[in-house]
N, C-alpha and C positions, 0 to 999 in steps of 0.2 A: 380727226375726231368726229364722232357721230353728232348729228343734230339732236339735242336733247328733246326737241318736240316730236321726234319721230317715234312712233309706237312700233318697235321692231317685232313685237309679239304677233302683230297682225300680218306679217309678211310670210310668204311661202318659203319652204326650205331652199328652193332654187334661187329665189330673190335674195335670201340671206347669204347664200354661198357666193353669189355675184357681188354683193355688197362687201363681203369679206375680201374677195379677190381684188376689188377696186380700192380697198383701204378706207371705205366709208364708215366702217364700224369694226370693232374688235370682237373676238370671241368672248372675252371677259364681259364686255358690255352686253352682248346678246344673252349670254348665260345668266348674268345678273338680272337682266330685264325679265327673263322667264322665271327665275327664282322669286323675284318680287311679285310677279303675277300669281304664282302658286301661293305665296304667303297671303295675298289679298283675297283670293276667291276659293281656295281649296278647302280650308276648314278641316273638320274631322267628322266622326261618325254622327255627330249631333247637328252640324250645320255646314253649309258650303257644298261644293261639288264633291269633295272627298274622292278625287281621282287617284291620289297617291297614298300608298301605305308607308313608304319610306322616301324621304328627300335627302339626297346627298349633296348638300350645298358645297361643302369643303372639297369633296372629290371632283365635282363638276367644275368648280372654279380653277382647281389645280390643272385639270385637263385643258381648260380654256386657255390658261396662261402658256401651257406647252404649245398649243395650237398657234397662238399669236407669235410665239418665238419662231415656229416653222414658217409661218407666213412672212415674217420679217426677213428671214433668211432666204426666201424664195423657194422653199422646199415643202409645200403643203403635202400632207400624206394622201389626200384625195380631194376631189371636187367639193365634198361636203365637210372637209376638215374645219372644225370650229362651230358647226351647226349643232345645237343641243338636241337631245333625244330622250324619250322616256321608254322604259322597258317593263313589260308585263312581268308580274312577280312569280311566274312559273318557269322562268329561265334563270339558271344559276349564275351568280355574280360573285366573284372572289372578293371577300372583304365586306360585302353588303348582304343584309338579310334576304333570304328567299323563303317565303312562308307558304306560297301557293294559296293564300287567302285562308289558311287553316290554322287552328290552334295547335294541332299536333306538330307543326314545324315552327311554332312561335320562337323567335330568337335564333333560328338556325342560320349560320353564316357559312356558305359553301367554301371549300378550299380551292375551287377552280372556276373558270369562266365557261359558259356555254360557247360553242363555236361562233354563233352570231354575235355574242357579246364581245368575244375576242376580236372579231372582224370590225366591230364598231370602234373599239379602242385603237386598233391598228390604223383605222381610217381617220382617227382624230376627232370623233364626235363625243363631246362631253355628255355623260349620262346623268340626267337630272335626278333620277330616282326610279323606284319600282311602283308600278301601278296596281290598283285594286282589281280584284277578280272574284268570280264565284269560286268557292272552295274546290281546289283541284280541277278547275275549269268545268265544274258540273253545274250548269244553270244557263238560263237565257235572259237574265236580268241584273246580274251582279248584286242581287239581294241575298245570295247564299254565302257571301263572304263572312268569315268569322269576326271580321273587324268592322262590320257595319256596311250599309249599301253605298254605292256611288249614285249620284243624282245627275239627271240629264240637264246639261247647261241650258237647254231651251226652256225647260220648265222643271224646277227642282222638286216638284211633287211626282215626277215620272221617272221611269227606269231609263238607263242609258244603253240597254241591251246587255247581252252577256255571251260568253263568260268574261269577255274582255272589255267590259264597260268602262273600266278605269282608263285604259289606253285611248279609247274613242272619246271619252269625256275630256281627257287632258288636251287632246288635239282640238276638239270643238270649243273648249273654254279658253283657247290661246295660252295654255300653260306650257305647251310644247309644240314645236312645229312638226315634229316627227315622233312616232311611237312604234314599238314592236308589239304585235299581238300573236296569238295562236288560234288556229281554226280547226276544230275537230268535227263540228257539225254546223258551223256557221258563225263561230265566235269572233271572227274579224268582220265578216260581211254584215251580219245582222245588227251589231252595235253601230257599224257605219251607217246603215240605213236609217236608224232612229235618231242619230245625232247629227246627220247632215255631213258626214265625213266620207273619205274614200278608204275602202278596205280591200285588200287583195289576199286571196288564198292561192298560192302558187301551185303548180303541178306537184303532186306528192313526190318528195325526194329532191325537189329542186333547190331547197334551202335546208341546210343541215339541221337535224333534230338533236344532235349531241348536246347534252346539258339542258335539254327540255325535260322537265319532270313529267313523265308520260302519264296520260290518262288512258288513251287507246292508241297503241303503237301504229296500227295500220290506218289510222284516221288523222292523227295530229299533224299539223303543218304550221310552221312559223311564217309570218308574213307582215307586210308594212301597213301602218295606219297613218294616213296623212290628210291634208286638206285639198290636194290637187292630184290629178292622175300623173302628171310629170314627176311630182315628188315621190309618188309610189314607185314609179319606174326607176328613179335614181337610187332609192333605198333597196329595191328588189335586186337591181343589178349589182349593187355593192355586196349584198349578203349571199347571193346565189353562188352556185358552183359545187363541185364534188368535194366531199369531206371523207377521208379514209377512216375517221373516227366514228362515222355513222354508217351502219350496214345497209340502211335504206336509202342512202344518198345516191343520186343518179350521176353516173360518170359521163356527163354530156356538157358541152359548152353552154353558157348562159346566152339566151337569144338577145338580140340587139333591142332591148326594151325601151331605152331612152330614145333611140332613133325612131322606134315605132310610135312613141307618144308624140314626139315632135312632128312626125309625118301626119299623124291623125289630127293634130290640132289645126292643120290646114283645112280640114273639113271636107275632104273628098273621099267618099266611100264608094265610088263607082265600081260596079261589078261585084260588090260584097253581098253575100246571101245571109240574111238574118233570120234565124228560125225561132218563131214564137212557140214556146212549149205549151201545148194545149192543156196539159194536166196541172200547170202551175199558174192558174189564174181563174177568175170567175167566182164561184161560190166560196164563201169564207174569206174573201179578200175585201178589205175596206174600199168603199166606193171612191174615196179620194185617192187612195193608193193606185187603184186601177186607172183612174182618170189621168194621173201624172204619168203612168206607164204608157198609156196610149199616146199622150202628147210627145213623149220621148221617141216612140216608134215613128211618129210623123216627122220628127226632126231627122231621124236616120234616113227616112225616105227622101227628104229634101236634100240630104247630103249625097244621094245617089245609090243608097242601098236598096236591095230587093227584099221584101218581107215575104216569108213563106211560113205556113203553119206546120209544125211537126208534132207527132204524137209519141210519147214515151210511156206506154201503158203501165210498165212496172214501177213507175215513180209513185203510184198510189200506195205502194207497199214500202216505200223508202223509210218512212218514219218508224214503222214497226220493226223493220230490218235493223235500222240504226240502234234503236233502243233495246235490241238483243245483243248485237255485236259489241257495242260500246261498253255496257255494264260488264260483259264477260271479260273483256280486256282490262277494264278498270279494276275489277275485283282481284285479278291476278297482279296487276301493277302495284296496287295499294297494300298488298300483303307485306311488303318490305317495311312498312311503317309500324314497327313492333315494339318501340321504346327500348330496344336492346342496344342499338348502335348510335342513334341520334334522335332528336325530337323530344317532345314532352314525355316524361315518365310519371305515371300516377300509381301510387300504391293503393291497393284495394282496402276498403274499410272492413274492420272486423276480422281480418286474417293476420295472425301474429307472424307467421313465417310463410309469406306468399311464394308460390312457385313462379317460374318465368311465364307460364301460361296465365296465371292470375294477374300478373302485372301487365301483360299484353292486353288482356281483356279489359282491364280497368282503364288503361291508357287510350286504347282505341275508342272506348265508349265516351271518354271525356274529350278526346282530341278531335274526333270526327263529328261533323254536323249531320242533320237529319237527311239532307239530300244525298250526301256521300254514303251514308249508311243504307239508304234506300237502294242505291245503285249497286253497292257491294252485295247486298242480299239478293237482289235480282240476278246479278251476274253469277254469283256462286250457285244459286239454284239452277240456272240454265246450263251450267257446266257440270252439274252433278250427275252421278251414274244413273243411267236410264232416261235422262233428259237431254244429254249433249246433242245427239243426232236430231231429236225432235225440235229443238230450239236453235242452238248455235249452228249446227250443221245446216239446217233448213235456211236460216238467215243468210248464210254464206252462199247458198245456191241462188237465193233471190238477189243477192248482191251481184252475182254474175249476170243475171237477167238485166239489172239496171245498167251495168257496164255495156251490155249489148245494145240496149236502147240508145245509149249515148252514141255508140259507133254507127248505128243505123241513122240517127238524126244528123250526125256530122257528114254523112254522105249527101244529105240534102241541103245543108247549110254550113257556112264557114264558122259562124258563132251561133250560140243559142241564148235567148234572153227571157227574162221573167221579172216580176217584182221581186225584190230581195226578201221582204218580209210581208206577211199578209196584212199587217196593220202598222200604224204608227206606234210610238211609245205609249205603253199603258201606265196606269197609276201605280206607284209603289204600294206593295201589299195586295194589289188587286187579284193576283193569281197565285199567291204563295200557298194557299190551301188547296189548289187544284193543279197537281203536277202535270196532268195531261194537257190542260189548257196552256200551261207554260211551254210544254214540249212542242206544241203546234206552231210556235213562233219560228221554229227551224224548218218548217215544212218545205220551203223552196231552196234552202241552202244545203240540206243534208245529201241529196243525190250526188253532188260534186265530190264530197268527201268519200262516199262509198266507192266511187269510180276512180278517184285520184286525179280528176281533171281540174284545171285552174279556173278560178272565178274572181270577178271584181264586182264590188258594189260602189256606185257613185250616186250622189243626190239627184233625184228627179224632180224635186220641187216640194211644195207644202200642200198637205191634204186640206181640202176645203173644210172638213168637219171640225178640225182642231188647230189648224195652222202649224202643224208639226211636220218634220221632214219625212219623206218617203224615199225609198231606194230603188235603183234600177240595177238588176244583176245581168252580167254578161259572162257566159261560159265558153271555153274554147277546148279543143282537143288537147290531150296530154302533150307537153313540150311545146305547145303553140301559145305560150303566155304572151308573146308579142302581139297577138291579135287582140287580146284584152285591152292593151294600151292604145293600139291604133283606134279601135272602135270607141273605147272609153274617152279618149282625148277629143275625138271628133264630137261626140255627144256633149261632153263637158263644155266645149267651146260654143256650141250652138245654144245650150241652156244658159250659159253665163251671159251671152249676148242678149238673150231673151229677157233675163232677169235684170240686166244692167249692172252686173257685178256678181261676186261669189254669193252663194246662198247664205252662208253664215253671216255675211254683212247685212242681211235683210231681217235678222232676228232681233226684235226689240228687247227680248229678255236678256240678250248678251250684254247690252249696255247697262242693264239694271243689276247685273249679277254681283258686282262688288258690294253694293248696299245690302242685297239679300244675304250674301255670305257673312257679312259682319253682324 
């Protein structure tokens, strides 16, 4: 039996897996500890972290009991069997609601699991619940959820990033040791940066997208949200691989990610060339964020890496390119939410015998939030006759230039680096009335999505101005995800030694969180 004085919610997923294998704790005990933590600090739209939209205590504990039975029989389904996890509410879960943070899907229960959810279940990970998000993943702050914002565990007056702020906040608040997110323009990495967690966007097609409610098919990617680089490697390796149900899935073996992370933790980066992207630093970047970035570069040099500066001139157009391509794909994808087959149906007022078109119009008006409507309108306009080539077509050409910039940069460096986000977490409500200011938070993360290359964000320290986390981003060539883990683990080890422990353990607000939530 486990020691009742042990706070299992503070352990990494790897530590929990080892404890389960050694018989020090049961999956039921771990799962119940995290459910208790959720009950204590999560709250709802009015108070608490509000990382979860739906908690499945009954299902999670049932899965945990099955895991314990496998462990007792000596037949665990995977290394992570019995370690609980949270799932972003944009992935379909059979028998559990999937709302995508939108009223238009309020109460919808899918009849099937996304491939990544099916893999989690097959590997024996109890699913704690579904995490909050910007509606249909459209936002950089998780303030655009129809069910109220998630709050940053470091300071509940601030945003946890977006669109996957719920997954990042759940991990940062010790409500879950692992979480699944999705990254279309930085929605795993940017929340990771502002919550002090680790977030990975794999190579496009490296993890199945089947069952992911698409916003932008050519940009969306599923990935891990964790507290350590090794935990991300473990989850990434579990979820990766070819899926015949996903036409964008790459038919290639998953690299040895866990091995790369363990190798990197030894701290030797001799011979590695690290390219600092000239266009992703300087003006517009918070001084404290830039200072922590430079300190991390110094640690990489101390580990044996060579620093070179690279220029990617087309990156200055990445934001504009993304905000043309993404709305175009989103407007097409969201056309299926028409109140005819599933989702909320609203009858228009003042019409005695409404047509199907009348019902669709009323339902979409009531079901979609302002940010979703904004992007649908923009995308529909850009795809309209006479504008397609001028907007969408031109954006795709610039996308090609961005990909070529990456290719040229990777000829000079093994990995590329930048701050993950220009600033630390801003105040809730601060940028809601200024969409452009909100979009600028994805400035450094968007290029990777446009080119399909993998990226990781890990904590680089606390900014001097506000004591909030900053993030360090590492990018690698397509299919070279293992480089992210080698370099990320080496930097994490050096930073953790410098801090005297994990960054999350240095946050006084975390210890006060239970009283704040109540």
